[in-house]
C-alpha positions as CSV (number, residue, x, y, z in Angstrom):
1,M,0.1,0.2,-0.1
2,M,2.8,2.6,0.9
3,K,4.4,1.7,-2.4
4,D,1.2,3.1,-4.3
5,M,1.0,6.3,-2.3
6,R,0.4,9.1,-4.5
7,A,2.9,12.0,-4.2
8,V,0.3,14.6,-2.7
9,I,-0.9,15.8,0.6
10,F,-4.5,17.0,0.6
11,G,-6.9,18.9,2.9
12,C,-10.5,18.3,3.5
13,S,-13.5,20.7,3.5
14,G,-14.8,20.9,7.0
15,P,-14.8,19.2,10.5
16,V,-16.4,16.0,9.3
17,L,-15.0,13.9,6.5
18,L,-17.7,13.7,3.6
19,S,-18.7,10.6,2.0
20,Q,-17.5,11.8,-1.4
21,E,-14.1,13.2,0.0
22,A,-13.7,9.7,1.5
23,K,-14.3,7.9,-1.7
24,F,-12.0,10.0,-3.5
25,F,-9.0,9.7,-0.9
26,R,-9.5,6.0,-0.9
27,K,-9.3,5.8,-4.8
28,V,-6.3,8.2,-5.0
29,N,-4.4,7.1,-1.8
30,P,-2.5,10.5,-1.0
31,V,0.7,10.3,1.1
32,G,-1.4,12.0,3.9
33,F,-3.6,15.1,4.9
34,I,-3.3,18.5,6.3
35,L,-5.9,20.3,8.7
36,F,-6.8,23.8,9.1
37,A,-9.2,25.8,11.5
38,R,-12.0,25.0,9.0
39,N,-11.4,21.3,10.2
40,I,-11.3,22.0,13.9
41,E,-14.1,22.2,16.5
42,N,-13.1,20.3,19.6
43,P,-10.9,17.5,20.8
44,Q,-13.5,14.6,20.4
45,Q,-14.5,15.9,16.8
46,L,-10.8,16.4,15.9
47,K,-9.8,12.8,17.0
48,K,-12.8,11.4,14.9
49,L,-11.7,13.2,11.8
50,T,-8.2,12.2,11.9
51,A,-9.3,8.6,12.5
52,D,-11.6,8.7,9.7
53,L,-8.9,10.2,7.4
54,R,-6.7,7.3,8.1
55,A,-9.7,4.6,7.9
56,C,-10.4,5.9,4.4
57,I,-7.1,4.9,3.1
58,D,-6.7,2.1,5.3
59,R,-3.2,3.3,6.7
60,E,-3.1,3.5,10.7
61,D,0.3,5.5,10.6
62,A,-0.7,8.0,7.7
63,P,0.7,11.5,8.0
64,I,-1.8,14.2,9.3
65,L,0.0,17.6,9.2
66,I,-0.8,20.8,10.8
67,D,0.6,24.3,11.2
68,Q,0.7,24.6,15.0
69,E,3.6,26.9,15.5
70,G,2.8,29.4,18.3
71,G,1.5,33.1,18.1
72,R,-0.4,33.9,15.1
73,V,-0.1,30.5,13.4
74,Q,-2.1,27.9,15.5
75,R,-5.0,26.2,14.2
76,M,-6.0,24.7,17.4
77,R,-6.7,27.5,19.8
78,A,-8.0,28.2,23.4
79,P,-10.2,27.6,25.3
80,E,-10.1,23.9,24.0
81,W,-6.1,23.8,23.6
82,T,-3.1,25.5,25.2
83,E,-1.8,28.4,23.1
84,L,1.8,29.1,22.7
85,P,3.9,32.0,22.2
86,P,5.4,32.8,18.8
87,A,9.2,31.7,18.2
88,N,10.8,34.9,18.4
89,T,9.8,34.9,22.1
90,Y,12.8,32.2,22.6
91,G,15.0,34.1,20.1
92,I,14.7,37.2,22.2
93,L,15.6,35.4,25.4
94,Y,18.8,33.7,23.8
95,D,20.0,36.9,22.0
96,E,19.6,38.6,25.5
97,G,21.8,35.9,27.0
98,K,19.0,34.3,28.8
99,K,20.0,31.1,27.1
100,D,18.7,28.6,29.9
101,Q,15.3,30.4,29.8
102,A,15.2,30.1,26.1
103,F,15.9,26.4,26.2
104,S,13.6,25.6,29.0
105,G,10.6,27.7,27.3
106,L,11.3,25.8,24.0
107,K,11.3,22.3,25.7
108,H,7.8,23.2,27.2
109,H,6.7,24.5,23.9
110,T,7.4,21.2,22.3
111,E,6.1,19.2,25.2
112,V,2.7,20.9,24.7
113,L,3.0,20.5,21.1
114,A,3.5,16.8,21.2
115,K,0.7,16.3,23.8
116,I,-2.0,18.2,22.3
117,L,-1.1,16.9,18.9
118,S,-0.8,13.3,19.7
119,D,-3.8,13.4,21.7
120,V,-6.1,14.2,18.5
121,G,-4.1,11.9,16.1
122,I,-1.9,14.4,14.4
123,N,1.7,13.3,13.9
124,V,3.5,15.9,11.7
125,D,3.7,19.5,12.5
126,C,4.8,22.1,10.1
127,W,7.3,23.8,12.6
128,P,10.0,25.3,13.1
129,C,10.6,28.0,10.7
130,L,14.5,28.0,9.9
131,D,14.1,31.2,8.1
132,V,16.6,33.9,9.2
133,A,14.6,37.0,9.7
134,T,15.8,40.4,8.0
135,P,14.5,44.0,9.0
136,Q,12.3,44.1,5.9
137,V,10.7,40.7,6.3
138,S,6.9,40.4,5.6
139,P,4.7,40.8,8.4
140,V,3.2,37.4,7.5
141,L,6.4,35.8,8.8
142,G,7.7,38.4,11.4
143,D,7.6,37.0,14.9
144,R,7.2,33.3,13.6
145,L,11.0,33.5,13.0
146,F,13.5,32.9,16.0
147,S,15.8,35.7,15.2
148,Q,17.8,38.0,13.0
149,N,20.9,36.1,14.0
150,P,21.7,32.9,12.0
151,D,23.5,31.2,15.0
152,T,20.6,31.9,17.3
153,V,18.0,30.5,14.7
154,T,20.4,27.5,14.1
155,T,20.7,26.5,17.7
156,L,17.2,26.9,18.5
157,S,15.9,25.3,15.6
158,L,18.2,22.1,16.1
159,H,16.8,22.1,19.8
160,A,13.3,22.2,18.7
161,V,13.7,19.4,16.0
162,D,15.6,17.2,18.4
163,Q,12.8,17.8,21.1
164,M,10.0,17.0,18.8
165,L,11.5,13.8,17.5
166,E,12.3,12.7,20.9
167,K,8.4,13.0,21.6
168,G,7.2,11.2,18.4
169,L,6.4,14.3,16.6
170,M,7.8,14.6,12.9
171,P,9.0,18.2,12.5
172,V,8.7,20.2,9.1
173,V,11.4,22.4,8.9
174,K,10.6,25.5,6.6
175,H,10.9,27.1,4.3
176,L,13.8,26.1,2.3
177,P,16.1,27.7,1.2
178,G,15.1,30.6,3.2
179,Y,12.2,33.0,3.5
180,G,13.6,35.7,5.7
181,R,14.2,38.1,2.9
182,A,10.5,38.0,1.4
183,T,9.2,41.2,1.6
184,V,5.6,40.4,0.2
185,D,3.0,37.9,1.1
186,P,3.7,34.7,-0.9
187,H,-0.1,33.8,-0.2
188,K,-0.8,36.7,-2.7
189,S,2.3,37.4,-4.9
190,L,5.6,36.0,-5.5
191,P,8.6,37.5,-3.4
192,V,11.7,38.2,-5.3
193,V,15.2,38.1,-3.5
194,E,17.9,40.2,-5.2
195,A,20.7,39.0,-2.6
196,S,23.9,37.5,-4.0
197,L,24.9,34.1,-3.2
198,A,27.3,35.2,-0.7
199,E,24.6,37.0,1.2
200,L,22.3,34.2,1.2
201,E,24.8,32.0,2.9
202,Q,23.6,33.1,6.3
203,D,20.1,32.1,5.2
204,F,21.1,28.5,4.4
205,A,23.2,27.9,7.7
206,P,20.3,26.7,9.9
207,F,19.3,24.1,6.8
208,R,23.0,23.2,6.5
209,A,22.8,22.3,10.2
210,I,19.9,19.9,10.0
211,Q,21.6,16.5,9.3
212,K,18.8,14.3,10.2
213,P,16.5,13.4,7.4
214,V,13.3,15.0,8.8
215,W,10.6,16.6,6.6
216,G,11.3,19.9,4.9
217,M,9.0,22.5,3.2
218,T,10.0,24.6,0.1
219,A,9.8,28.3,-0.3
220,H,7.7,30.0,-3.1
221,V,10.5,32.7,-3.6
222,L,12.4,33.7,-6.6
223,Y,16.1,33.9,-5.5
224,K,18.0,35.7,-8.5
225,A,21.4,34.4,-7.1
226,L,20.1,30.6,-7.8
227,D,17.6,30.9,-10.5
228,D,16.6,34.1,-12.0
229,K,13.4,32.7,-13.7
230,N,11.8,30.4,-11.4
231,P,10.7,30.3,-7.8
232,A,12.4,27.7,-5.7
233,T,9.6,25.2,-5.5
234,V,9.4,24.7,-9.3
235,S,13.0,25.2,-9.9
236,K,15.5,22.2,-10.5
237,K,18.5,24.4,-10.0
238,V,17.2,25.4,-6.5
239,M,16.1,21.9,-5.7
240,D,19.5,20.5,-6.7
241,F,21.2,23.3,-4.5
242,I,19.0,22.2,-1.6
243,R,20.1,18.6,-1.9
244,K,23.7,19.0,-3.0
245,D,25.0,22.1,-1.6
246,I,22.9,22.7,1.5
247,G,22.9,18.9,1.9
248,F,19.2,18.5,3.1
249,K,18.6,14.7,3.3
250,G,15.1,14.7,4.3
251,F,11.5,14.3,2.8
252,L,10.5,17.5,0.8
253,I,7.0,18.7,0.3
254,T,5.9,21.9,-1.5
255,D,4.4,24.9,0.3
256,D,0.7,25.1,-0.6
257,I,0.6,25.1,-4.4
258,S,-2.6,27.1,-4.5
259,M,-1.0,30.1,-3.0
260,G,-0.8,33.3,-5.2
261,A,3.1,33.1,-5.7
262,L,2.9,30.2,-8.2
263,G,-0.2,31.4,-10.3
264,P,-3.4,30.1,-10.8
265,D,-2.5,26.9,-12.8
266,I,-2.1,24.5,-10.1
267,Q,-1.7,21.4,-12.6
268,T,1.3,22.7,-14.2
269,S,2.6,23.9,-11.0
270,A,2.2,20.5,-9.4
271,K,4.1,18.9,-12.3
272,D,6.9,21.6,-12.4
273,C,7.2,21.0,-8.5
274,L,7.6,17.1,-8.8
275,N,9.8,17.6,-12.0
276,A,12.1,20.1,-10.2
277,G,12.6,17.5,-7.5
278,C,10.1,17.9,-4.8
279,D,9.0,14.7,-3.0
280,V,5.4,15.7,-2.7
281,V,2.9,18.1,-3.6
282,L,0.9,20.0,-0.9
283,H,-2.6,21.1,-1.9
284,C,-4.5,22.8,1.2
285,N,-7.7,24.3,0.5
286,G,-9.8,21.2,0.5
287,K,-11.7,22.1,-2.8
288,L,-12.7,18.6,-4.2
289,D,-13.0,19.6,-7.9
290,E,-9.3,21.1,-7.5
291,M,-8.0,17.8,-5.8
292,E,-9.9,15.7,-8.6
293,N,-8.1,17.6,-11.3
294,L,-4.7,17.4,-9.5
295,A,-5.2,13.7,-8.9
296,K,-5.2,13.2,-12.8
297,I,-1.5,14.2,-13.1
298,I,-0.1,13.2,-9.9
299,P,2.0,10.2,-10.0
300,S,2.8,7.8,-7.1
301,L,5.8,8.7,-5.1
302,S,9.2,8.0,-6.7
303,E,11.3,5.3,-5.3
304,E,13.8,7.8,-4.0
305,A,11.0,9.9,-2.4
306,L,9.9,6.6,-0.7
307,K,13.2,6.1,0.5
308,R,13.3,9.5,2.2
309,Y,9.9,8.9,3.6
310,Q,10.9,5.7,5.2
311,L,14.3,7.4,6.6
312,A,12.1,10.2,8.2
313,K,9.6,7.5,9.7
314,D,12.8,5.6,11.1
315,L,13.6,8.7,13.3
316,L,10.6,8.5,15.4
């Protein structure tokens, strides 16, 4: 069954899995699913939804993803769940020399994440952000990033990743090869980064430090120094750079391909992502007609992608 997984992760439309969605997912057998606020009401409902999603593809260990970072990006909110601060809370402590407080705070953060997610059947969290902040970074990223200091980002990111794995939660490090210079919101339009390769080295540093084959997420950003025509997600040049130069060994998923940065033709975007070297396409909005169209052109996971998927799984 694992060999026949389709190279895609889908969302669903609401808090209950619809019969037509279940039938579609059973037929397609995606790698897994991603959940958003529209899918979440309370712990009992959420636990049933994750169980139903796994049952419809008959894979008890299927990845179910969420963006539960802290701060503004938390799909599971109070009063039902414990809310957590944004990542820069720990970066500020660390940069002020309060390193013990930064580490203990981050340890508590990952403990809460692991508990609230595992209790409802979620096993993959799209966090931490390894992007190095810049003064001009888009507010959509802002306090989601640990620091403007690459060493701080690297140290805290490695700590968060290790803590999550220890607690049985798969991290998705994002956004390769670095979102910290994006000045526009990629949900709406394509960020373009003019920095030289030498300047970008500090952006790559945290990703270089990740030696474990965890999951990673690509950036919908055009880096002129790497490829002056194509955004990273659809660029073979950038994907080769991520694998060979940065040395990322993990399972690589796209950021949401229905974001504005890649344009309206999601079928073409999906093909381009996979051809460039991404392992899996991420489609988030839960619109069944879009998912059906995508399913027509998405192949099964490649042998290499399947090996990386298994390597990541073996970390837990």
